[in-house]
Structure formats: structure tokens, C-alpha cells
C-alpha positions in Angstrom: -15.0 -16.7 -1.1 -12.6 -13.7 -0.7 -11.4 -14.1 -4.3 -14.8 -13.9 -5.5 -15.6 -10.6 -3.7 -12.2 -9.1 -4.9 -13.5 -9.5 -8.5 -16.3 -7.1 -7.7 -14.6 -4.7 -5.4 -15.5 -1.1 -5.5 -13.0 1.1 -7.0 -12.8 4.2 -5.0 -9.8 4.5 -2.5 -11.6 6.1 0.6 -8.6 6.3 3.1 -5.6 4.9 4.5 -5.2 2.8 7.8 -3.4 4.8 10.5 -1.1 1.8 11.1 -0.2 1.5 7.4 0.7 5.1 7.3 2.8 4.8 10.4 4.6 1.7 9.0 5.4 3.6 5.8 6.5 6.8 7.6 8.9 4.7 9.9 10.1 2.8 6.9 10.9 5.9 5.1 12.8 7.3 8.0 14.9 4.1 8.3 15.7 4.3 4.6 16.7 7.9 4.9 18.7 9.6 3.2 17.8 7.3 0.4 14.3 7.1 -1.1 11.8 4.6 0.1 9.5 2.9 -2.4 6.5 0.5 -2.2 3.1 -0.5 -3.7 -0.1 0.1 -2.0 -2.7 -2.6 -1.6 -6.3 -2.1 -0.3 -9.1 -3.9 1.4 -12.8 -3.3 1.2 -13.5 -0.5 3.8 -16.6 -2.5 5.0 -14.4 -5.3 6.2 -13.5 -3.0 8.9 -17.0 -1.9 9.8 -16.6 1.4 8.0 -20.0 2.7 6.9 -18.9 3.4 3.3 -18.1 1.4 0.0 -14.7 1.6 -1.4 -11.0 0.5 -0.6 -9.0 1.3 2.4 -5.2 1.4 2.1 -4.1 -1.4 4.3 -0.7 -2.7 3.0 2.5 -1.6 1.4 4.3 -4.1 -0.6 8.2 -3.5 -0.9 9.1 -4.9 -4.4 12.2 -7.1 -4.4 15.2 -5.7 -6.4 14.0 -2.0 -5.6 17.2 0.2 -5.8 17.2 3.7 -4.1 19.5 6.6 -3.6 19.1 10.0 -2.1 17.2 11.4 -5.3 15.3 8.3 -6.8 14.1 4.9 -6.2 13.8 2.4 -9.2 11.7 -0.5 -9.0 12.0 -3.5 -11.5 8.6 -3.6 -13.0 8.8 -7.2 -13.8 9.0 -7.9 -10.1 5.8 -6.2 -9.2 3.2 -8.9 -8.4 0.1 -8.7 -10.4 -2.7 -8.5 -7.9 -6.2 -7.1 -8.0 -5.7 -5.3 -4.7 -2.9 -3.1 -6.0 -4.2 0.6 -6.0 -1.1 2.8 -6.2 2.4 3.6 -4.9 4.1 5.2 -2.1 7.5 6.8 -1.8 9.7 9.2 0.0 11.3 12.5 -0.8 14.4 12.7 1.5 14.4 16.5 0.6 11.0 17.0 2.3 9.2 18.3 -0.8 5.6 17.1 -0.7 4.8 17.4 -4.3 5.4 15.1 -7.3 8.4 15.6 -9.7 8.1 15.2 -13.4 9.5 11.6 -12.9 7.0 10.8 -10.3 4.3 11.9 -12.6 5.5 9.6 -15.4 5.0 6.6 -13.0 1.6 7.6 -11.7 -0.4 6.0 -14.5 -0.7 2.6 -12.7 -3.1 2.8 -9.7 -5.4 5.5 -8.2 -3.5 6.9 -5.3 0.2 7.8 -4.9 1.6 9.0 -1.6 4.6 11.0 -1.0 6.2 11.0 2.4 8.6 13.7 3.2 11.5 14.2 5.8 11.3 14.4 8.8 8.6 11.7 8.3 6.2 13.0 11.0 2.4 12.2 10.7 1.8 15.4 8.8 4.6 14.8 6.4 2.7 13.2 3.6 0.4 14.0 0.6 -1.8 11.9 -1.5 -2.2 12.4 -5.2 -4.3 10.9 -8.1 -2.9 9.4 -11.2 -2.7 12.8 -12.8 -0.6 14.4 -10.0 -3.5 16.3 -8.4 -3.5 16.5 -4.7 -6.5 14.6 -3.2 -7.9 14.0 0.2 -7.1 10.6 1.9 -8.5 10.5 5.3 -6.7 8.3 7.9 -8.8 5.6 9.6 -8.0 4.0 13.1 -9.0 0.4 12.4 -7.8 -2.9 13.7 -5.6 -4.5 11.0 -4.7 -8.2 11.2 -1.7 -9.0 13.0 1.0 -9.7 10.4 2.5 -12.6 12.6 -0.9 -14.4 12.2 -0.2 -14.9 8.5 2.5 -17.4 9.5 0.5 -18.9 12.3 -0.2 -22.3 10.8 1.0 -25.9 11.2 0.9 -29.1 9.2 -2.6 -30.0 10.5 -3.8 -26.7 9.0 -2.3 -27.5 5.7 -3.7 -31.1 5.7 -7.2 -29.6 6.5 -7.1 -27.2 3.7 -5.8 -30.0 1.1 -8.7 -32.2 2.2 -11.1 -29.4 1.8 -9.7 -28.5 -1.7 -9.9 -32.2 -2.6 -13.5 -32.7 -1.5 -14.7 -29.8 -3.7 
């Protein structure tokens, strides 16, 4: 039923999960002095018992084949997975400048929110922008995200049960 809900998800991005922001800041620091780049995905805020409609940024997807250096990051657009939960992008500026460059603005058309992380990658070293490059508010929410390890927590019995369920439909 999750796929059905995703067809009718509300469009507004209402915030970012604290753990997602922390992950991105750490990844940008690990990539420094090169730029870090990823795509943002969201989950309905109500799934986290937030009393509002909209999407919460919950995931950063690193696109295979991304190449980076100290002044840019290049994503092979044909490698970006087509997913209805994609809501924007995130990348770092190793020079610490927290505003979009002309090159950034040229890529902001896809998605609603674009985050720039700046050195030294502390909790206050980031800004969010809309697809026109205007700074926007993006509150940070302390929510419990699913454990990423649980994604791989299945065995053959689980696979067989899912196949039976599909067959019986």
C-alpha cells in the first residue's frame, strides 16, 4: 500500500530529519577537500507522527559514477534513479560559501529543495534553497528513522513468504 500513498503524497517539503542532516555533514567532511553530492528523498511527515502534511527529507542517495574535485561535483544524470520520492539535491562547498553558484542554479530545476553544506561542516554550516536559488527555511526534526541495517534484515523464509503473497493476489 506504500506505493499507492506515494502516488498521492503532498508536495511541500516541510523539514529535514536531524540524522539525515548529520549523515550529510559527515559525508561532506569525509569527502573534503572535494565536493560531496547526493540526491534528496523524502517521506511523508505524518509517518513520523509530525502534526503536519508534507515531506520530510529522510534520505541522501549518492549516485553511482559521481565525480568530484575541490570546485565541483558532476553527476551522470542517466544514473539518477527515477523515484517519486526524489525531492532535490545536496552538495558541499569546500570553500565554505553557503550560497549557490551560477553552476548550482543551472542544476536546481529538478526538485524543490537544494541544500548546500559548507566547510567546516558543523550543524550551522548549511543552507537550503528553492529551485530558483532563493534561501528557504528548512526546520530540522528529531525523528526516529528506520535503522538502515534493517533494510537487509531478511532471509529465504521472508522471500518465500513474499513470493507466496504475490502469487495469491
